[in-house]
N, C-alpha and C positions, 0 to 999 in steps of 0.2 A: 883666498888664503890657501896655502899648500895643504893638500889632502895627505894625511898620514897613511903611509903604506904599512903592510904587515912585514915585520922583520923575523917573525917566528910563528910557526903553526905547529901545534901538537894535538894529538888525539888522547883524550883521557884514558887512564888505565884502570882496569877492574881492581877494586880494593875491598877490604872489609875492616870495619872499625866498631867501636863500642863492644856490644856483646855478640857481634857477628853480623851486623847490618851490612848488606851488600850495597856498594856504591861505586861511582866512577870518580876517581881523583883526577882533576883537570889541572891543578897547580899543586906543587909539592911532590912532584914525581922525579925519578932519576933524569928524565928528559928536560924538566923545567922545575928546578928546585924552589926558587923564590923570584918574585918580581917586586923589589922594594917599592912601596911598603907592604905589599901583599905577600902573605906567607903560604896560604893554602886555599884551594877551592875544591870542595866536594859537591858532587851532584848525586843526590839519591832519587831514584825513580823506579818504582816497581808496584805492580798490582798483585804480587805474590806475597801474602802475609809472612811466609817463611823467610822472606828477605829482610823484613824490617821489624817484626814484632818484638824481638829481643831488645831493641832500642839501645840507648846509651845510658846505662846505670850510673850512679854517682861517680864522678871523677873530677880531679882538680884542674885548675888553669892558673897561670900567672904570667904577666908581662905583655899581654896583647889583648885584642878584642875579637869576639866571635860574632858574626852576623848571620842569622838564620832567616832565610826568605822562603816562604811557602808558596808553591805553585798549585798543589793539590793535596788534600788530606789535612790532618790536624795533628799537632805535636805539642805535648805538655812539657813545660819546663818547671823545674823545682830546684831550689838551692838552699845552702846552709845559712843564707842571710835573711831567710824568712820570705823569700819571693817565690811566687808560683803563678803560672798563667798558661794559656793555650794559644798557640800561633795557628791561625787558620789561613786558607788560601788568600794570597795577596797581602798577607800580613808579614811584619818583620819584628824581630827582636835583635837589638844592637846591644850586646852585653860587653861592657868594659871590665874584663877580668882583673886587669891591673895587679894590685898587690896580692890577690889570691881569693879564690872562690872554689867551692865544691858544688857541682850541679849535676842534674840528670836531665835527659831529654828522651821522653818515651812517647810512642805513638798513642794518640787518643782515638784509636780505631782498631778493629779486629780484622777488617778486610777492606778491599777497595784500593784505589791508587794513592800512594804516598809519593809526593814529588816536591823537590825544592833544592836549595843550595845552602851550604854553609861556607862562608868566606872568613878567613883569619887575616886580621890586619895588625901589623906590628905597632907597638907604642915606642916613642923615644925614651931613652934611658931615664930622663927626668920625670917621666910619668908612669914608669913601670910599677912603682910601689904605691901609687895613690889608691884611695878606696875604690872598691868595685862599684859599678853603676849600670843603669839600664836606660834604654830608650826603646819603648815598645809602641807599635802602631798597627791598627788593623787596616784592611784595604781601603775603607772609607776615609781614613785619615791620611792616606798617601796620595798626593795630588797627581793628576795626569797632564802631561804636556801633549795635547792632541793635535796632530798634524795630519796631512793628507795620507790616509792609510796607515798611520802609526799612532798607537797610544803608548806613550812613554811614561811609566810609573816611576816617579822620582823619589827614591828613598832618602837620598841626601845629595846636597849640591844644588846649584841654581843654574838653570838653562838660559840660553840666549833670549828666550821669550819671556823670562821672568818667573817661570815656575820653580818653586823652591821646595825641596824635600823637608820633612819634619825633623829628621835627625840633624842635630846641630852640635857645635862645640868640639868637633874632631880636628885634632892638630894637623893631620895630613891633608885637610881640606878635600875630602873625597867627593867624587860624583859616583853614585851607584844607582842604576836604573834597570828596570825590566822593560824591554822593547817588545811590544805586541804588534807585529807587522803583518799587514795584509799582503797578498801576492804582489810582488814586484814593487812594493812600497820602498821609499828611500827615507832614511833618517840621516840628517846632516847637522852637526853641532860643533861649534868651536871648542876644541880641547887641546890646549897648548902642550907641546912636548916637554914642558917643564914638569908635567905629570906623567908618571907611568900609566899606561892604559892598556886594557885588553877587552876583548869581546869573547864570550863563551856562549855557544849555541845550545839551547835547550831542545828545540824541535825545529823541523824544517831545515832550510839552508839559506845562506847569505853569500853575497859577493862583496869583497872589500878590496878596492884598488886592483881589480883584475884577478883576485884570488878567491877561491871558493872555500867556505867553511860549512861542513855538514853538522848534524846533531852530534854532540859529544866532542866537538873540536873547539880549541881555544886559539885565538890569534892575538899576538902582541903587536901593538902599534909602534912604529918608528917615528922619525922626525916629521915635523909639520905643525900645523895650527888647527886642523879640522879633522874630524872623523866623519866618514861617509859610509853607511851600511845600506846595502840594497838587498831586499828579501827575494828569495827565489819564487818560482811559479806557484808554490803552494803556501807561501807565507812563512813566517818564522817567529819564534820567541827567543830573545837574546838577552843575556845579562851583560851590561856595559859597566865597566869600572875604571876609575882613574883616581890617582892620588899622588901627592908630593913624596918623593923618596926621602927617607930619613938619613941614610948614609952612615949608619953606625954598625958596628959588628953585630952579627946574629949568632948567638950560641943557643942551640935548640936541642932540648932533650924531652921528647914526648910532649907532655902538656905544658911544659915550661919554655918560654922564649925570653932569654935575657941577653946581656951584652958581654958577660964574662963567664968562664967556667965556675968561678967562685960563687957568683950569683945563682947559677943553676943548682949547685950543691946546697946552697942556703935554702933555695926553694924546696928542694927535696926534704931537707931536714925540717923546715917549718911545717910542711904538709904532714910528715910522719909524726910530728909532735903536736899536731892539732892546732896550729897557729893560723890556719886559713880562715 
């Protein structure tokens, strides 16, 4: 099957969010605004407490899903729906903000390395106002598709070997996985170009269809039926994502992602009036 080449390569840009958390924005930048159905990908990675201790105090969301995947460190989530928990290394929280939620994400540590990703995934118009929900799993609950030199932790989706991630019921039928690759290891998996797909490098470097991606870089896959990723001489850790495009208008204002300006104004009013 035809291997998908890269049609776009970008390097993440330094950014700050929450109460001043320093991070690298890999998707949602002027160079790469969106990749339907994906809206944003932030990579936080620092062993300097001053970069992350302020965290992300209470803030609202409506109209999409946030996926937090921890690589190192611990992050506490708390919200106005009565939910609270800690995400630890290798764990994930898949939060469907949908009709509205107010939550906070604060480091559960005062020093050491804090590292991970937050991915924003759009919801179709028909689902934007449904009740908020969660799917949370620790590392032990996320299965690994183990191949020669590769441990692929499958958060959602089903691989060709039959390994299926625990997150289910997502309309865009995503594949989301962390690839832990030994030096020169190869990961090959059928991923049809019916799905938007990208690879984001956490550490090390990889080669995809003759093009190299270093840490902090994101590559967008083009046409074809298969993705093939080869780790460099020192190995790599890579986030691989794929999902069906929604194909609807995106009207984005800060923490609200809707399909019309009127819906965004309504979201602002609902939040201000305490209806989240």
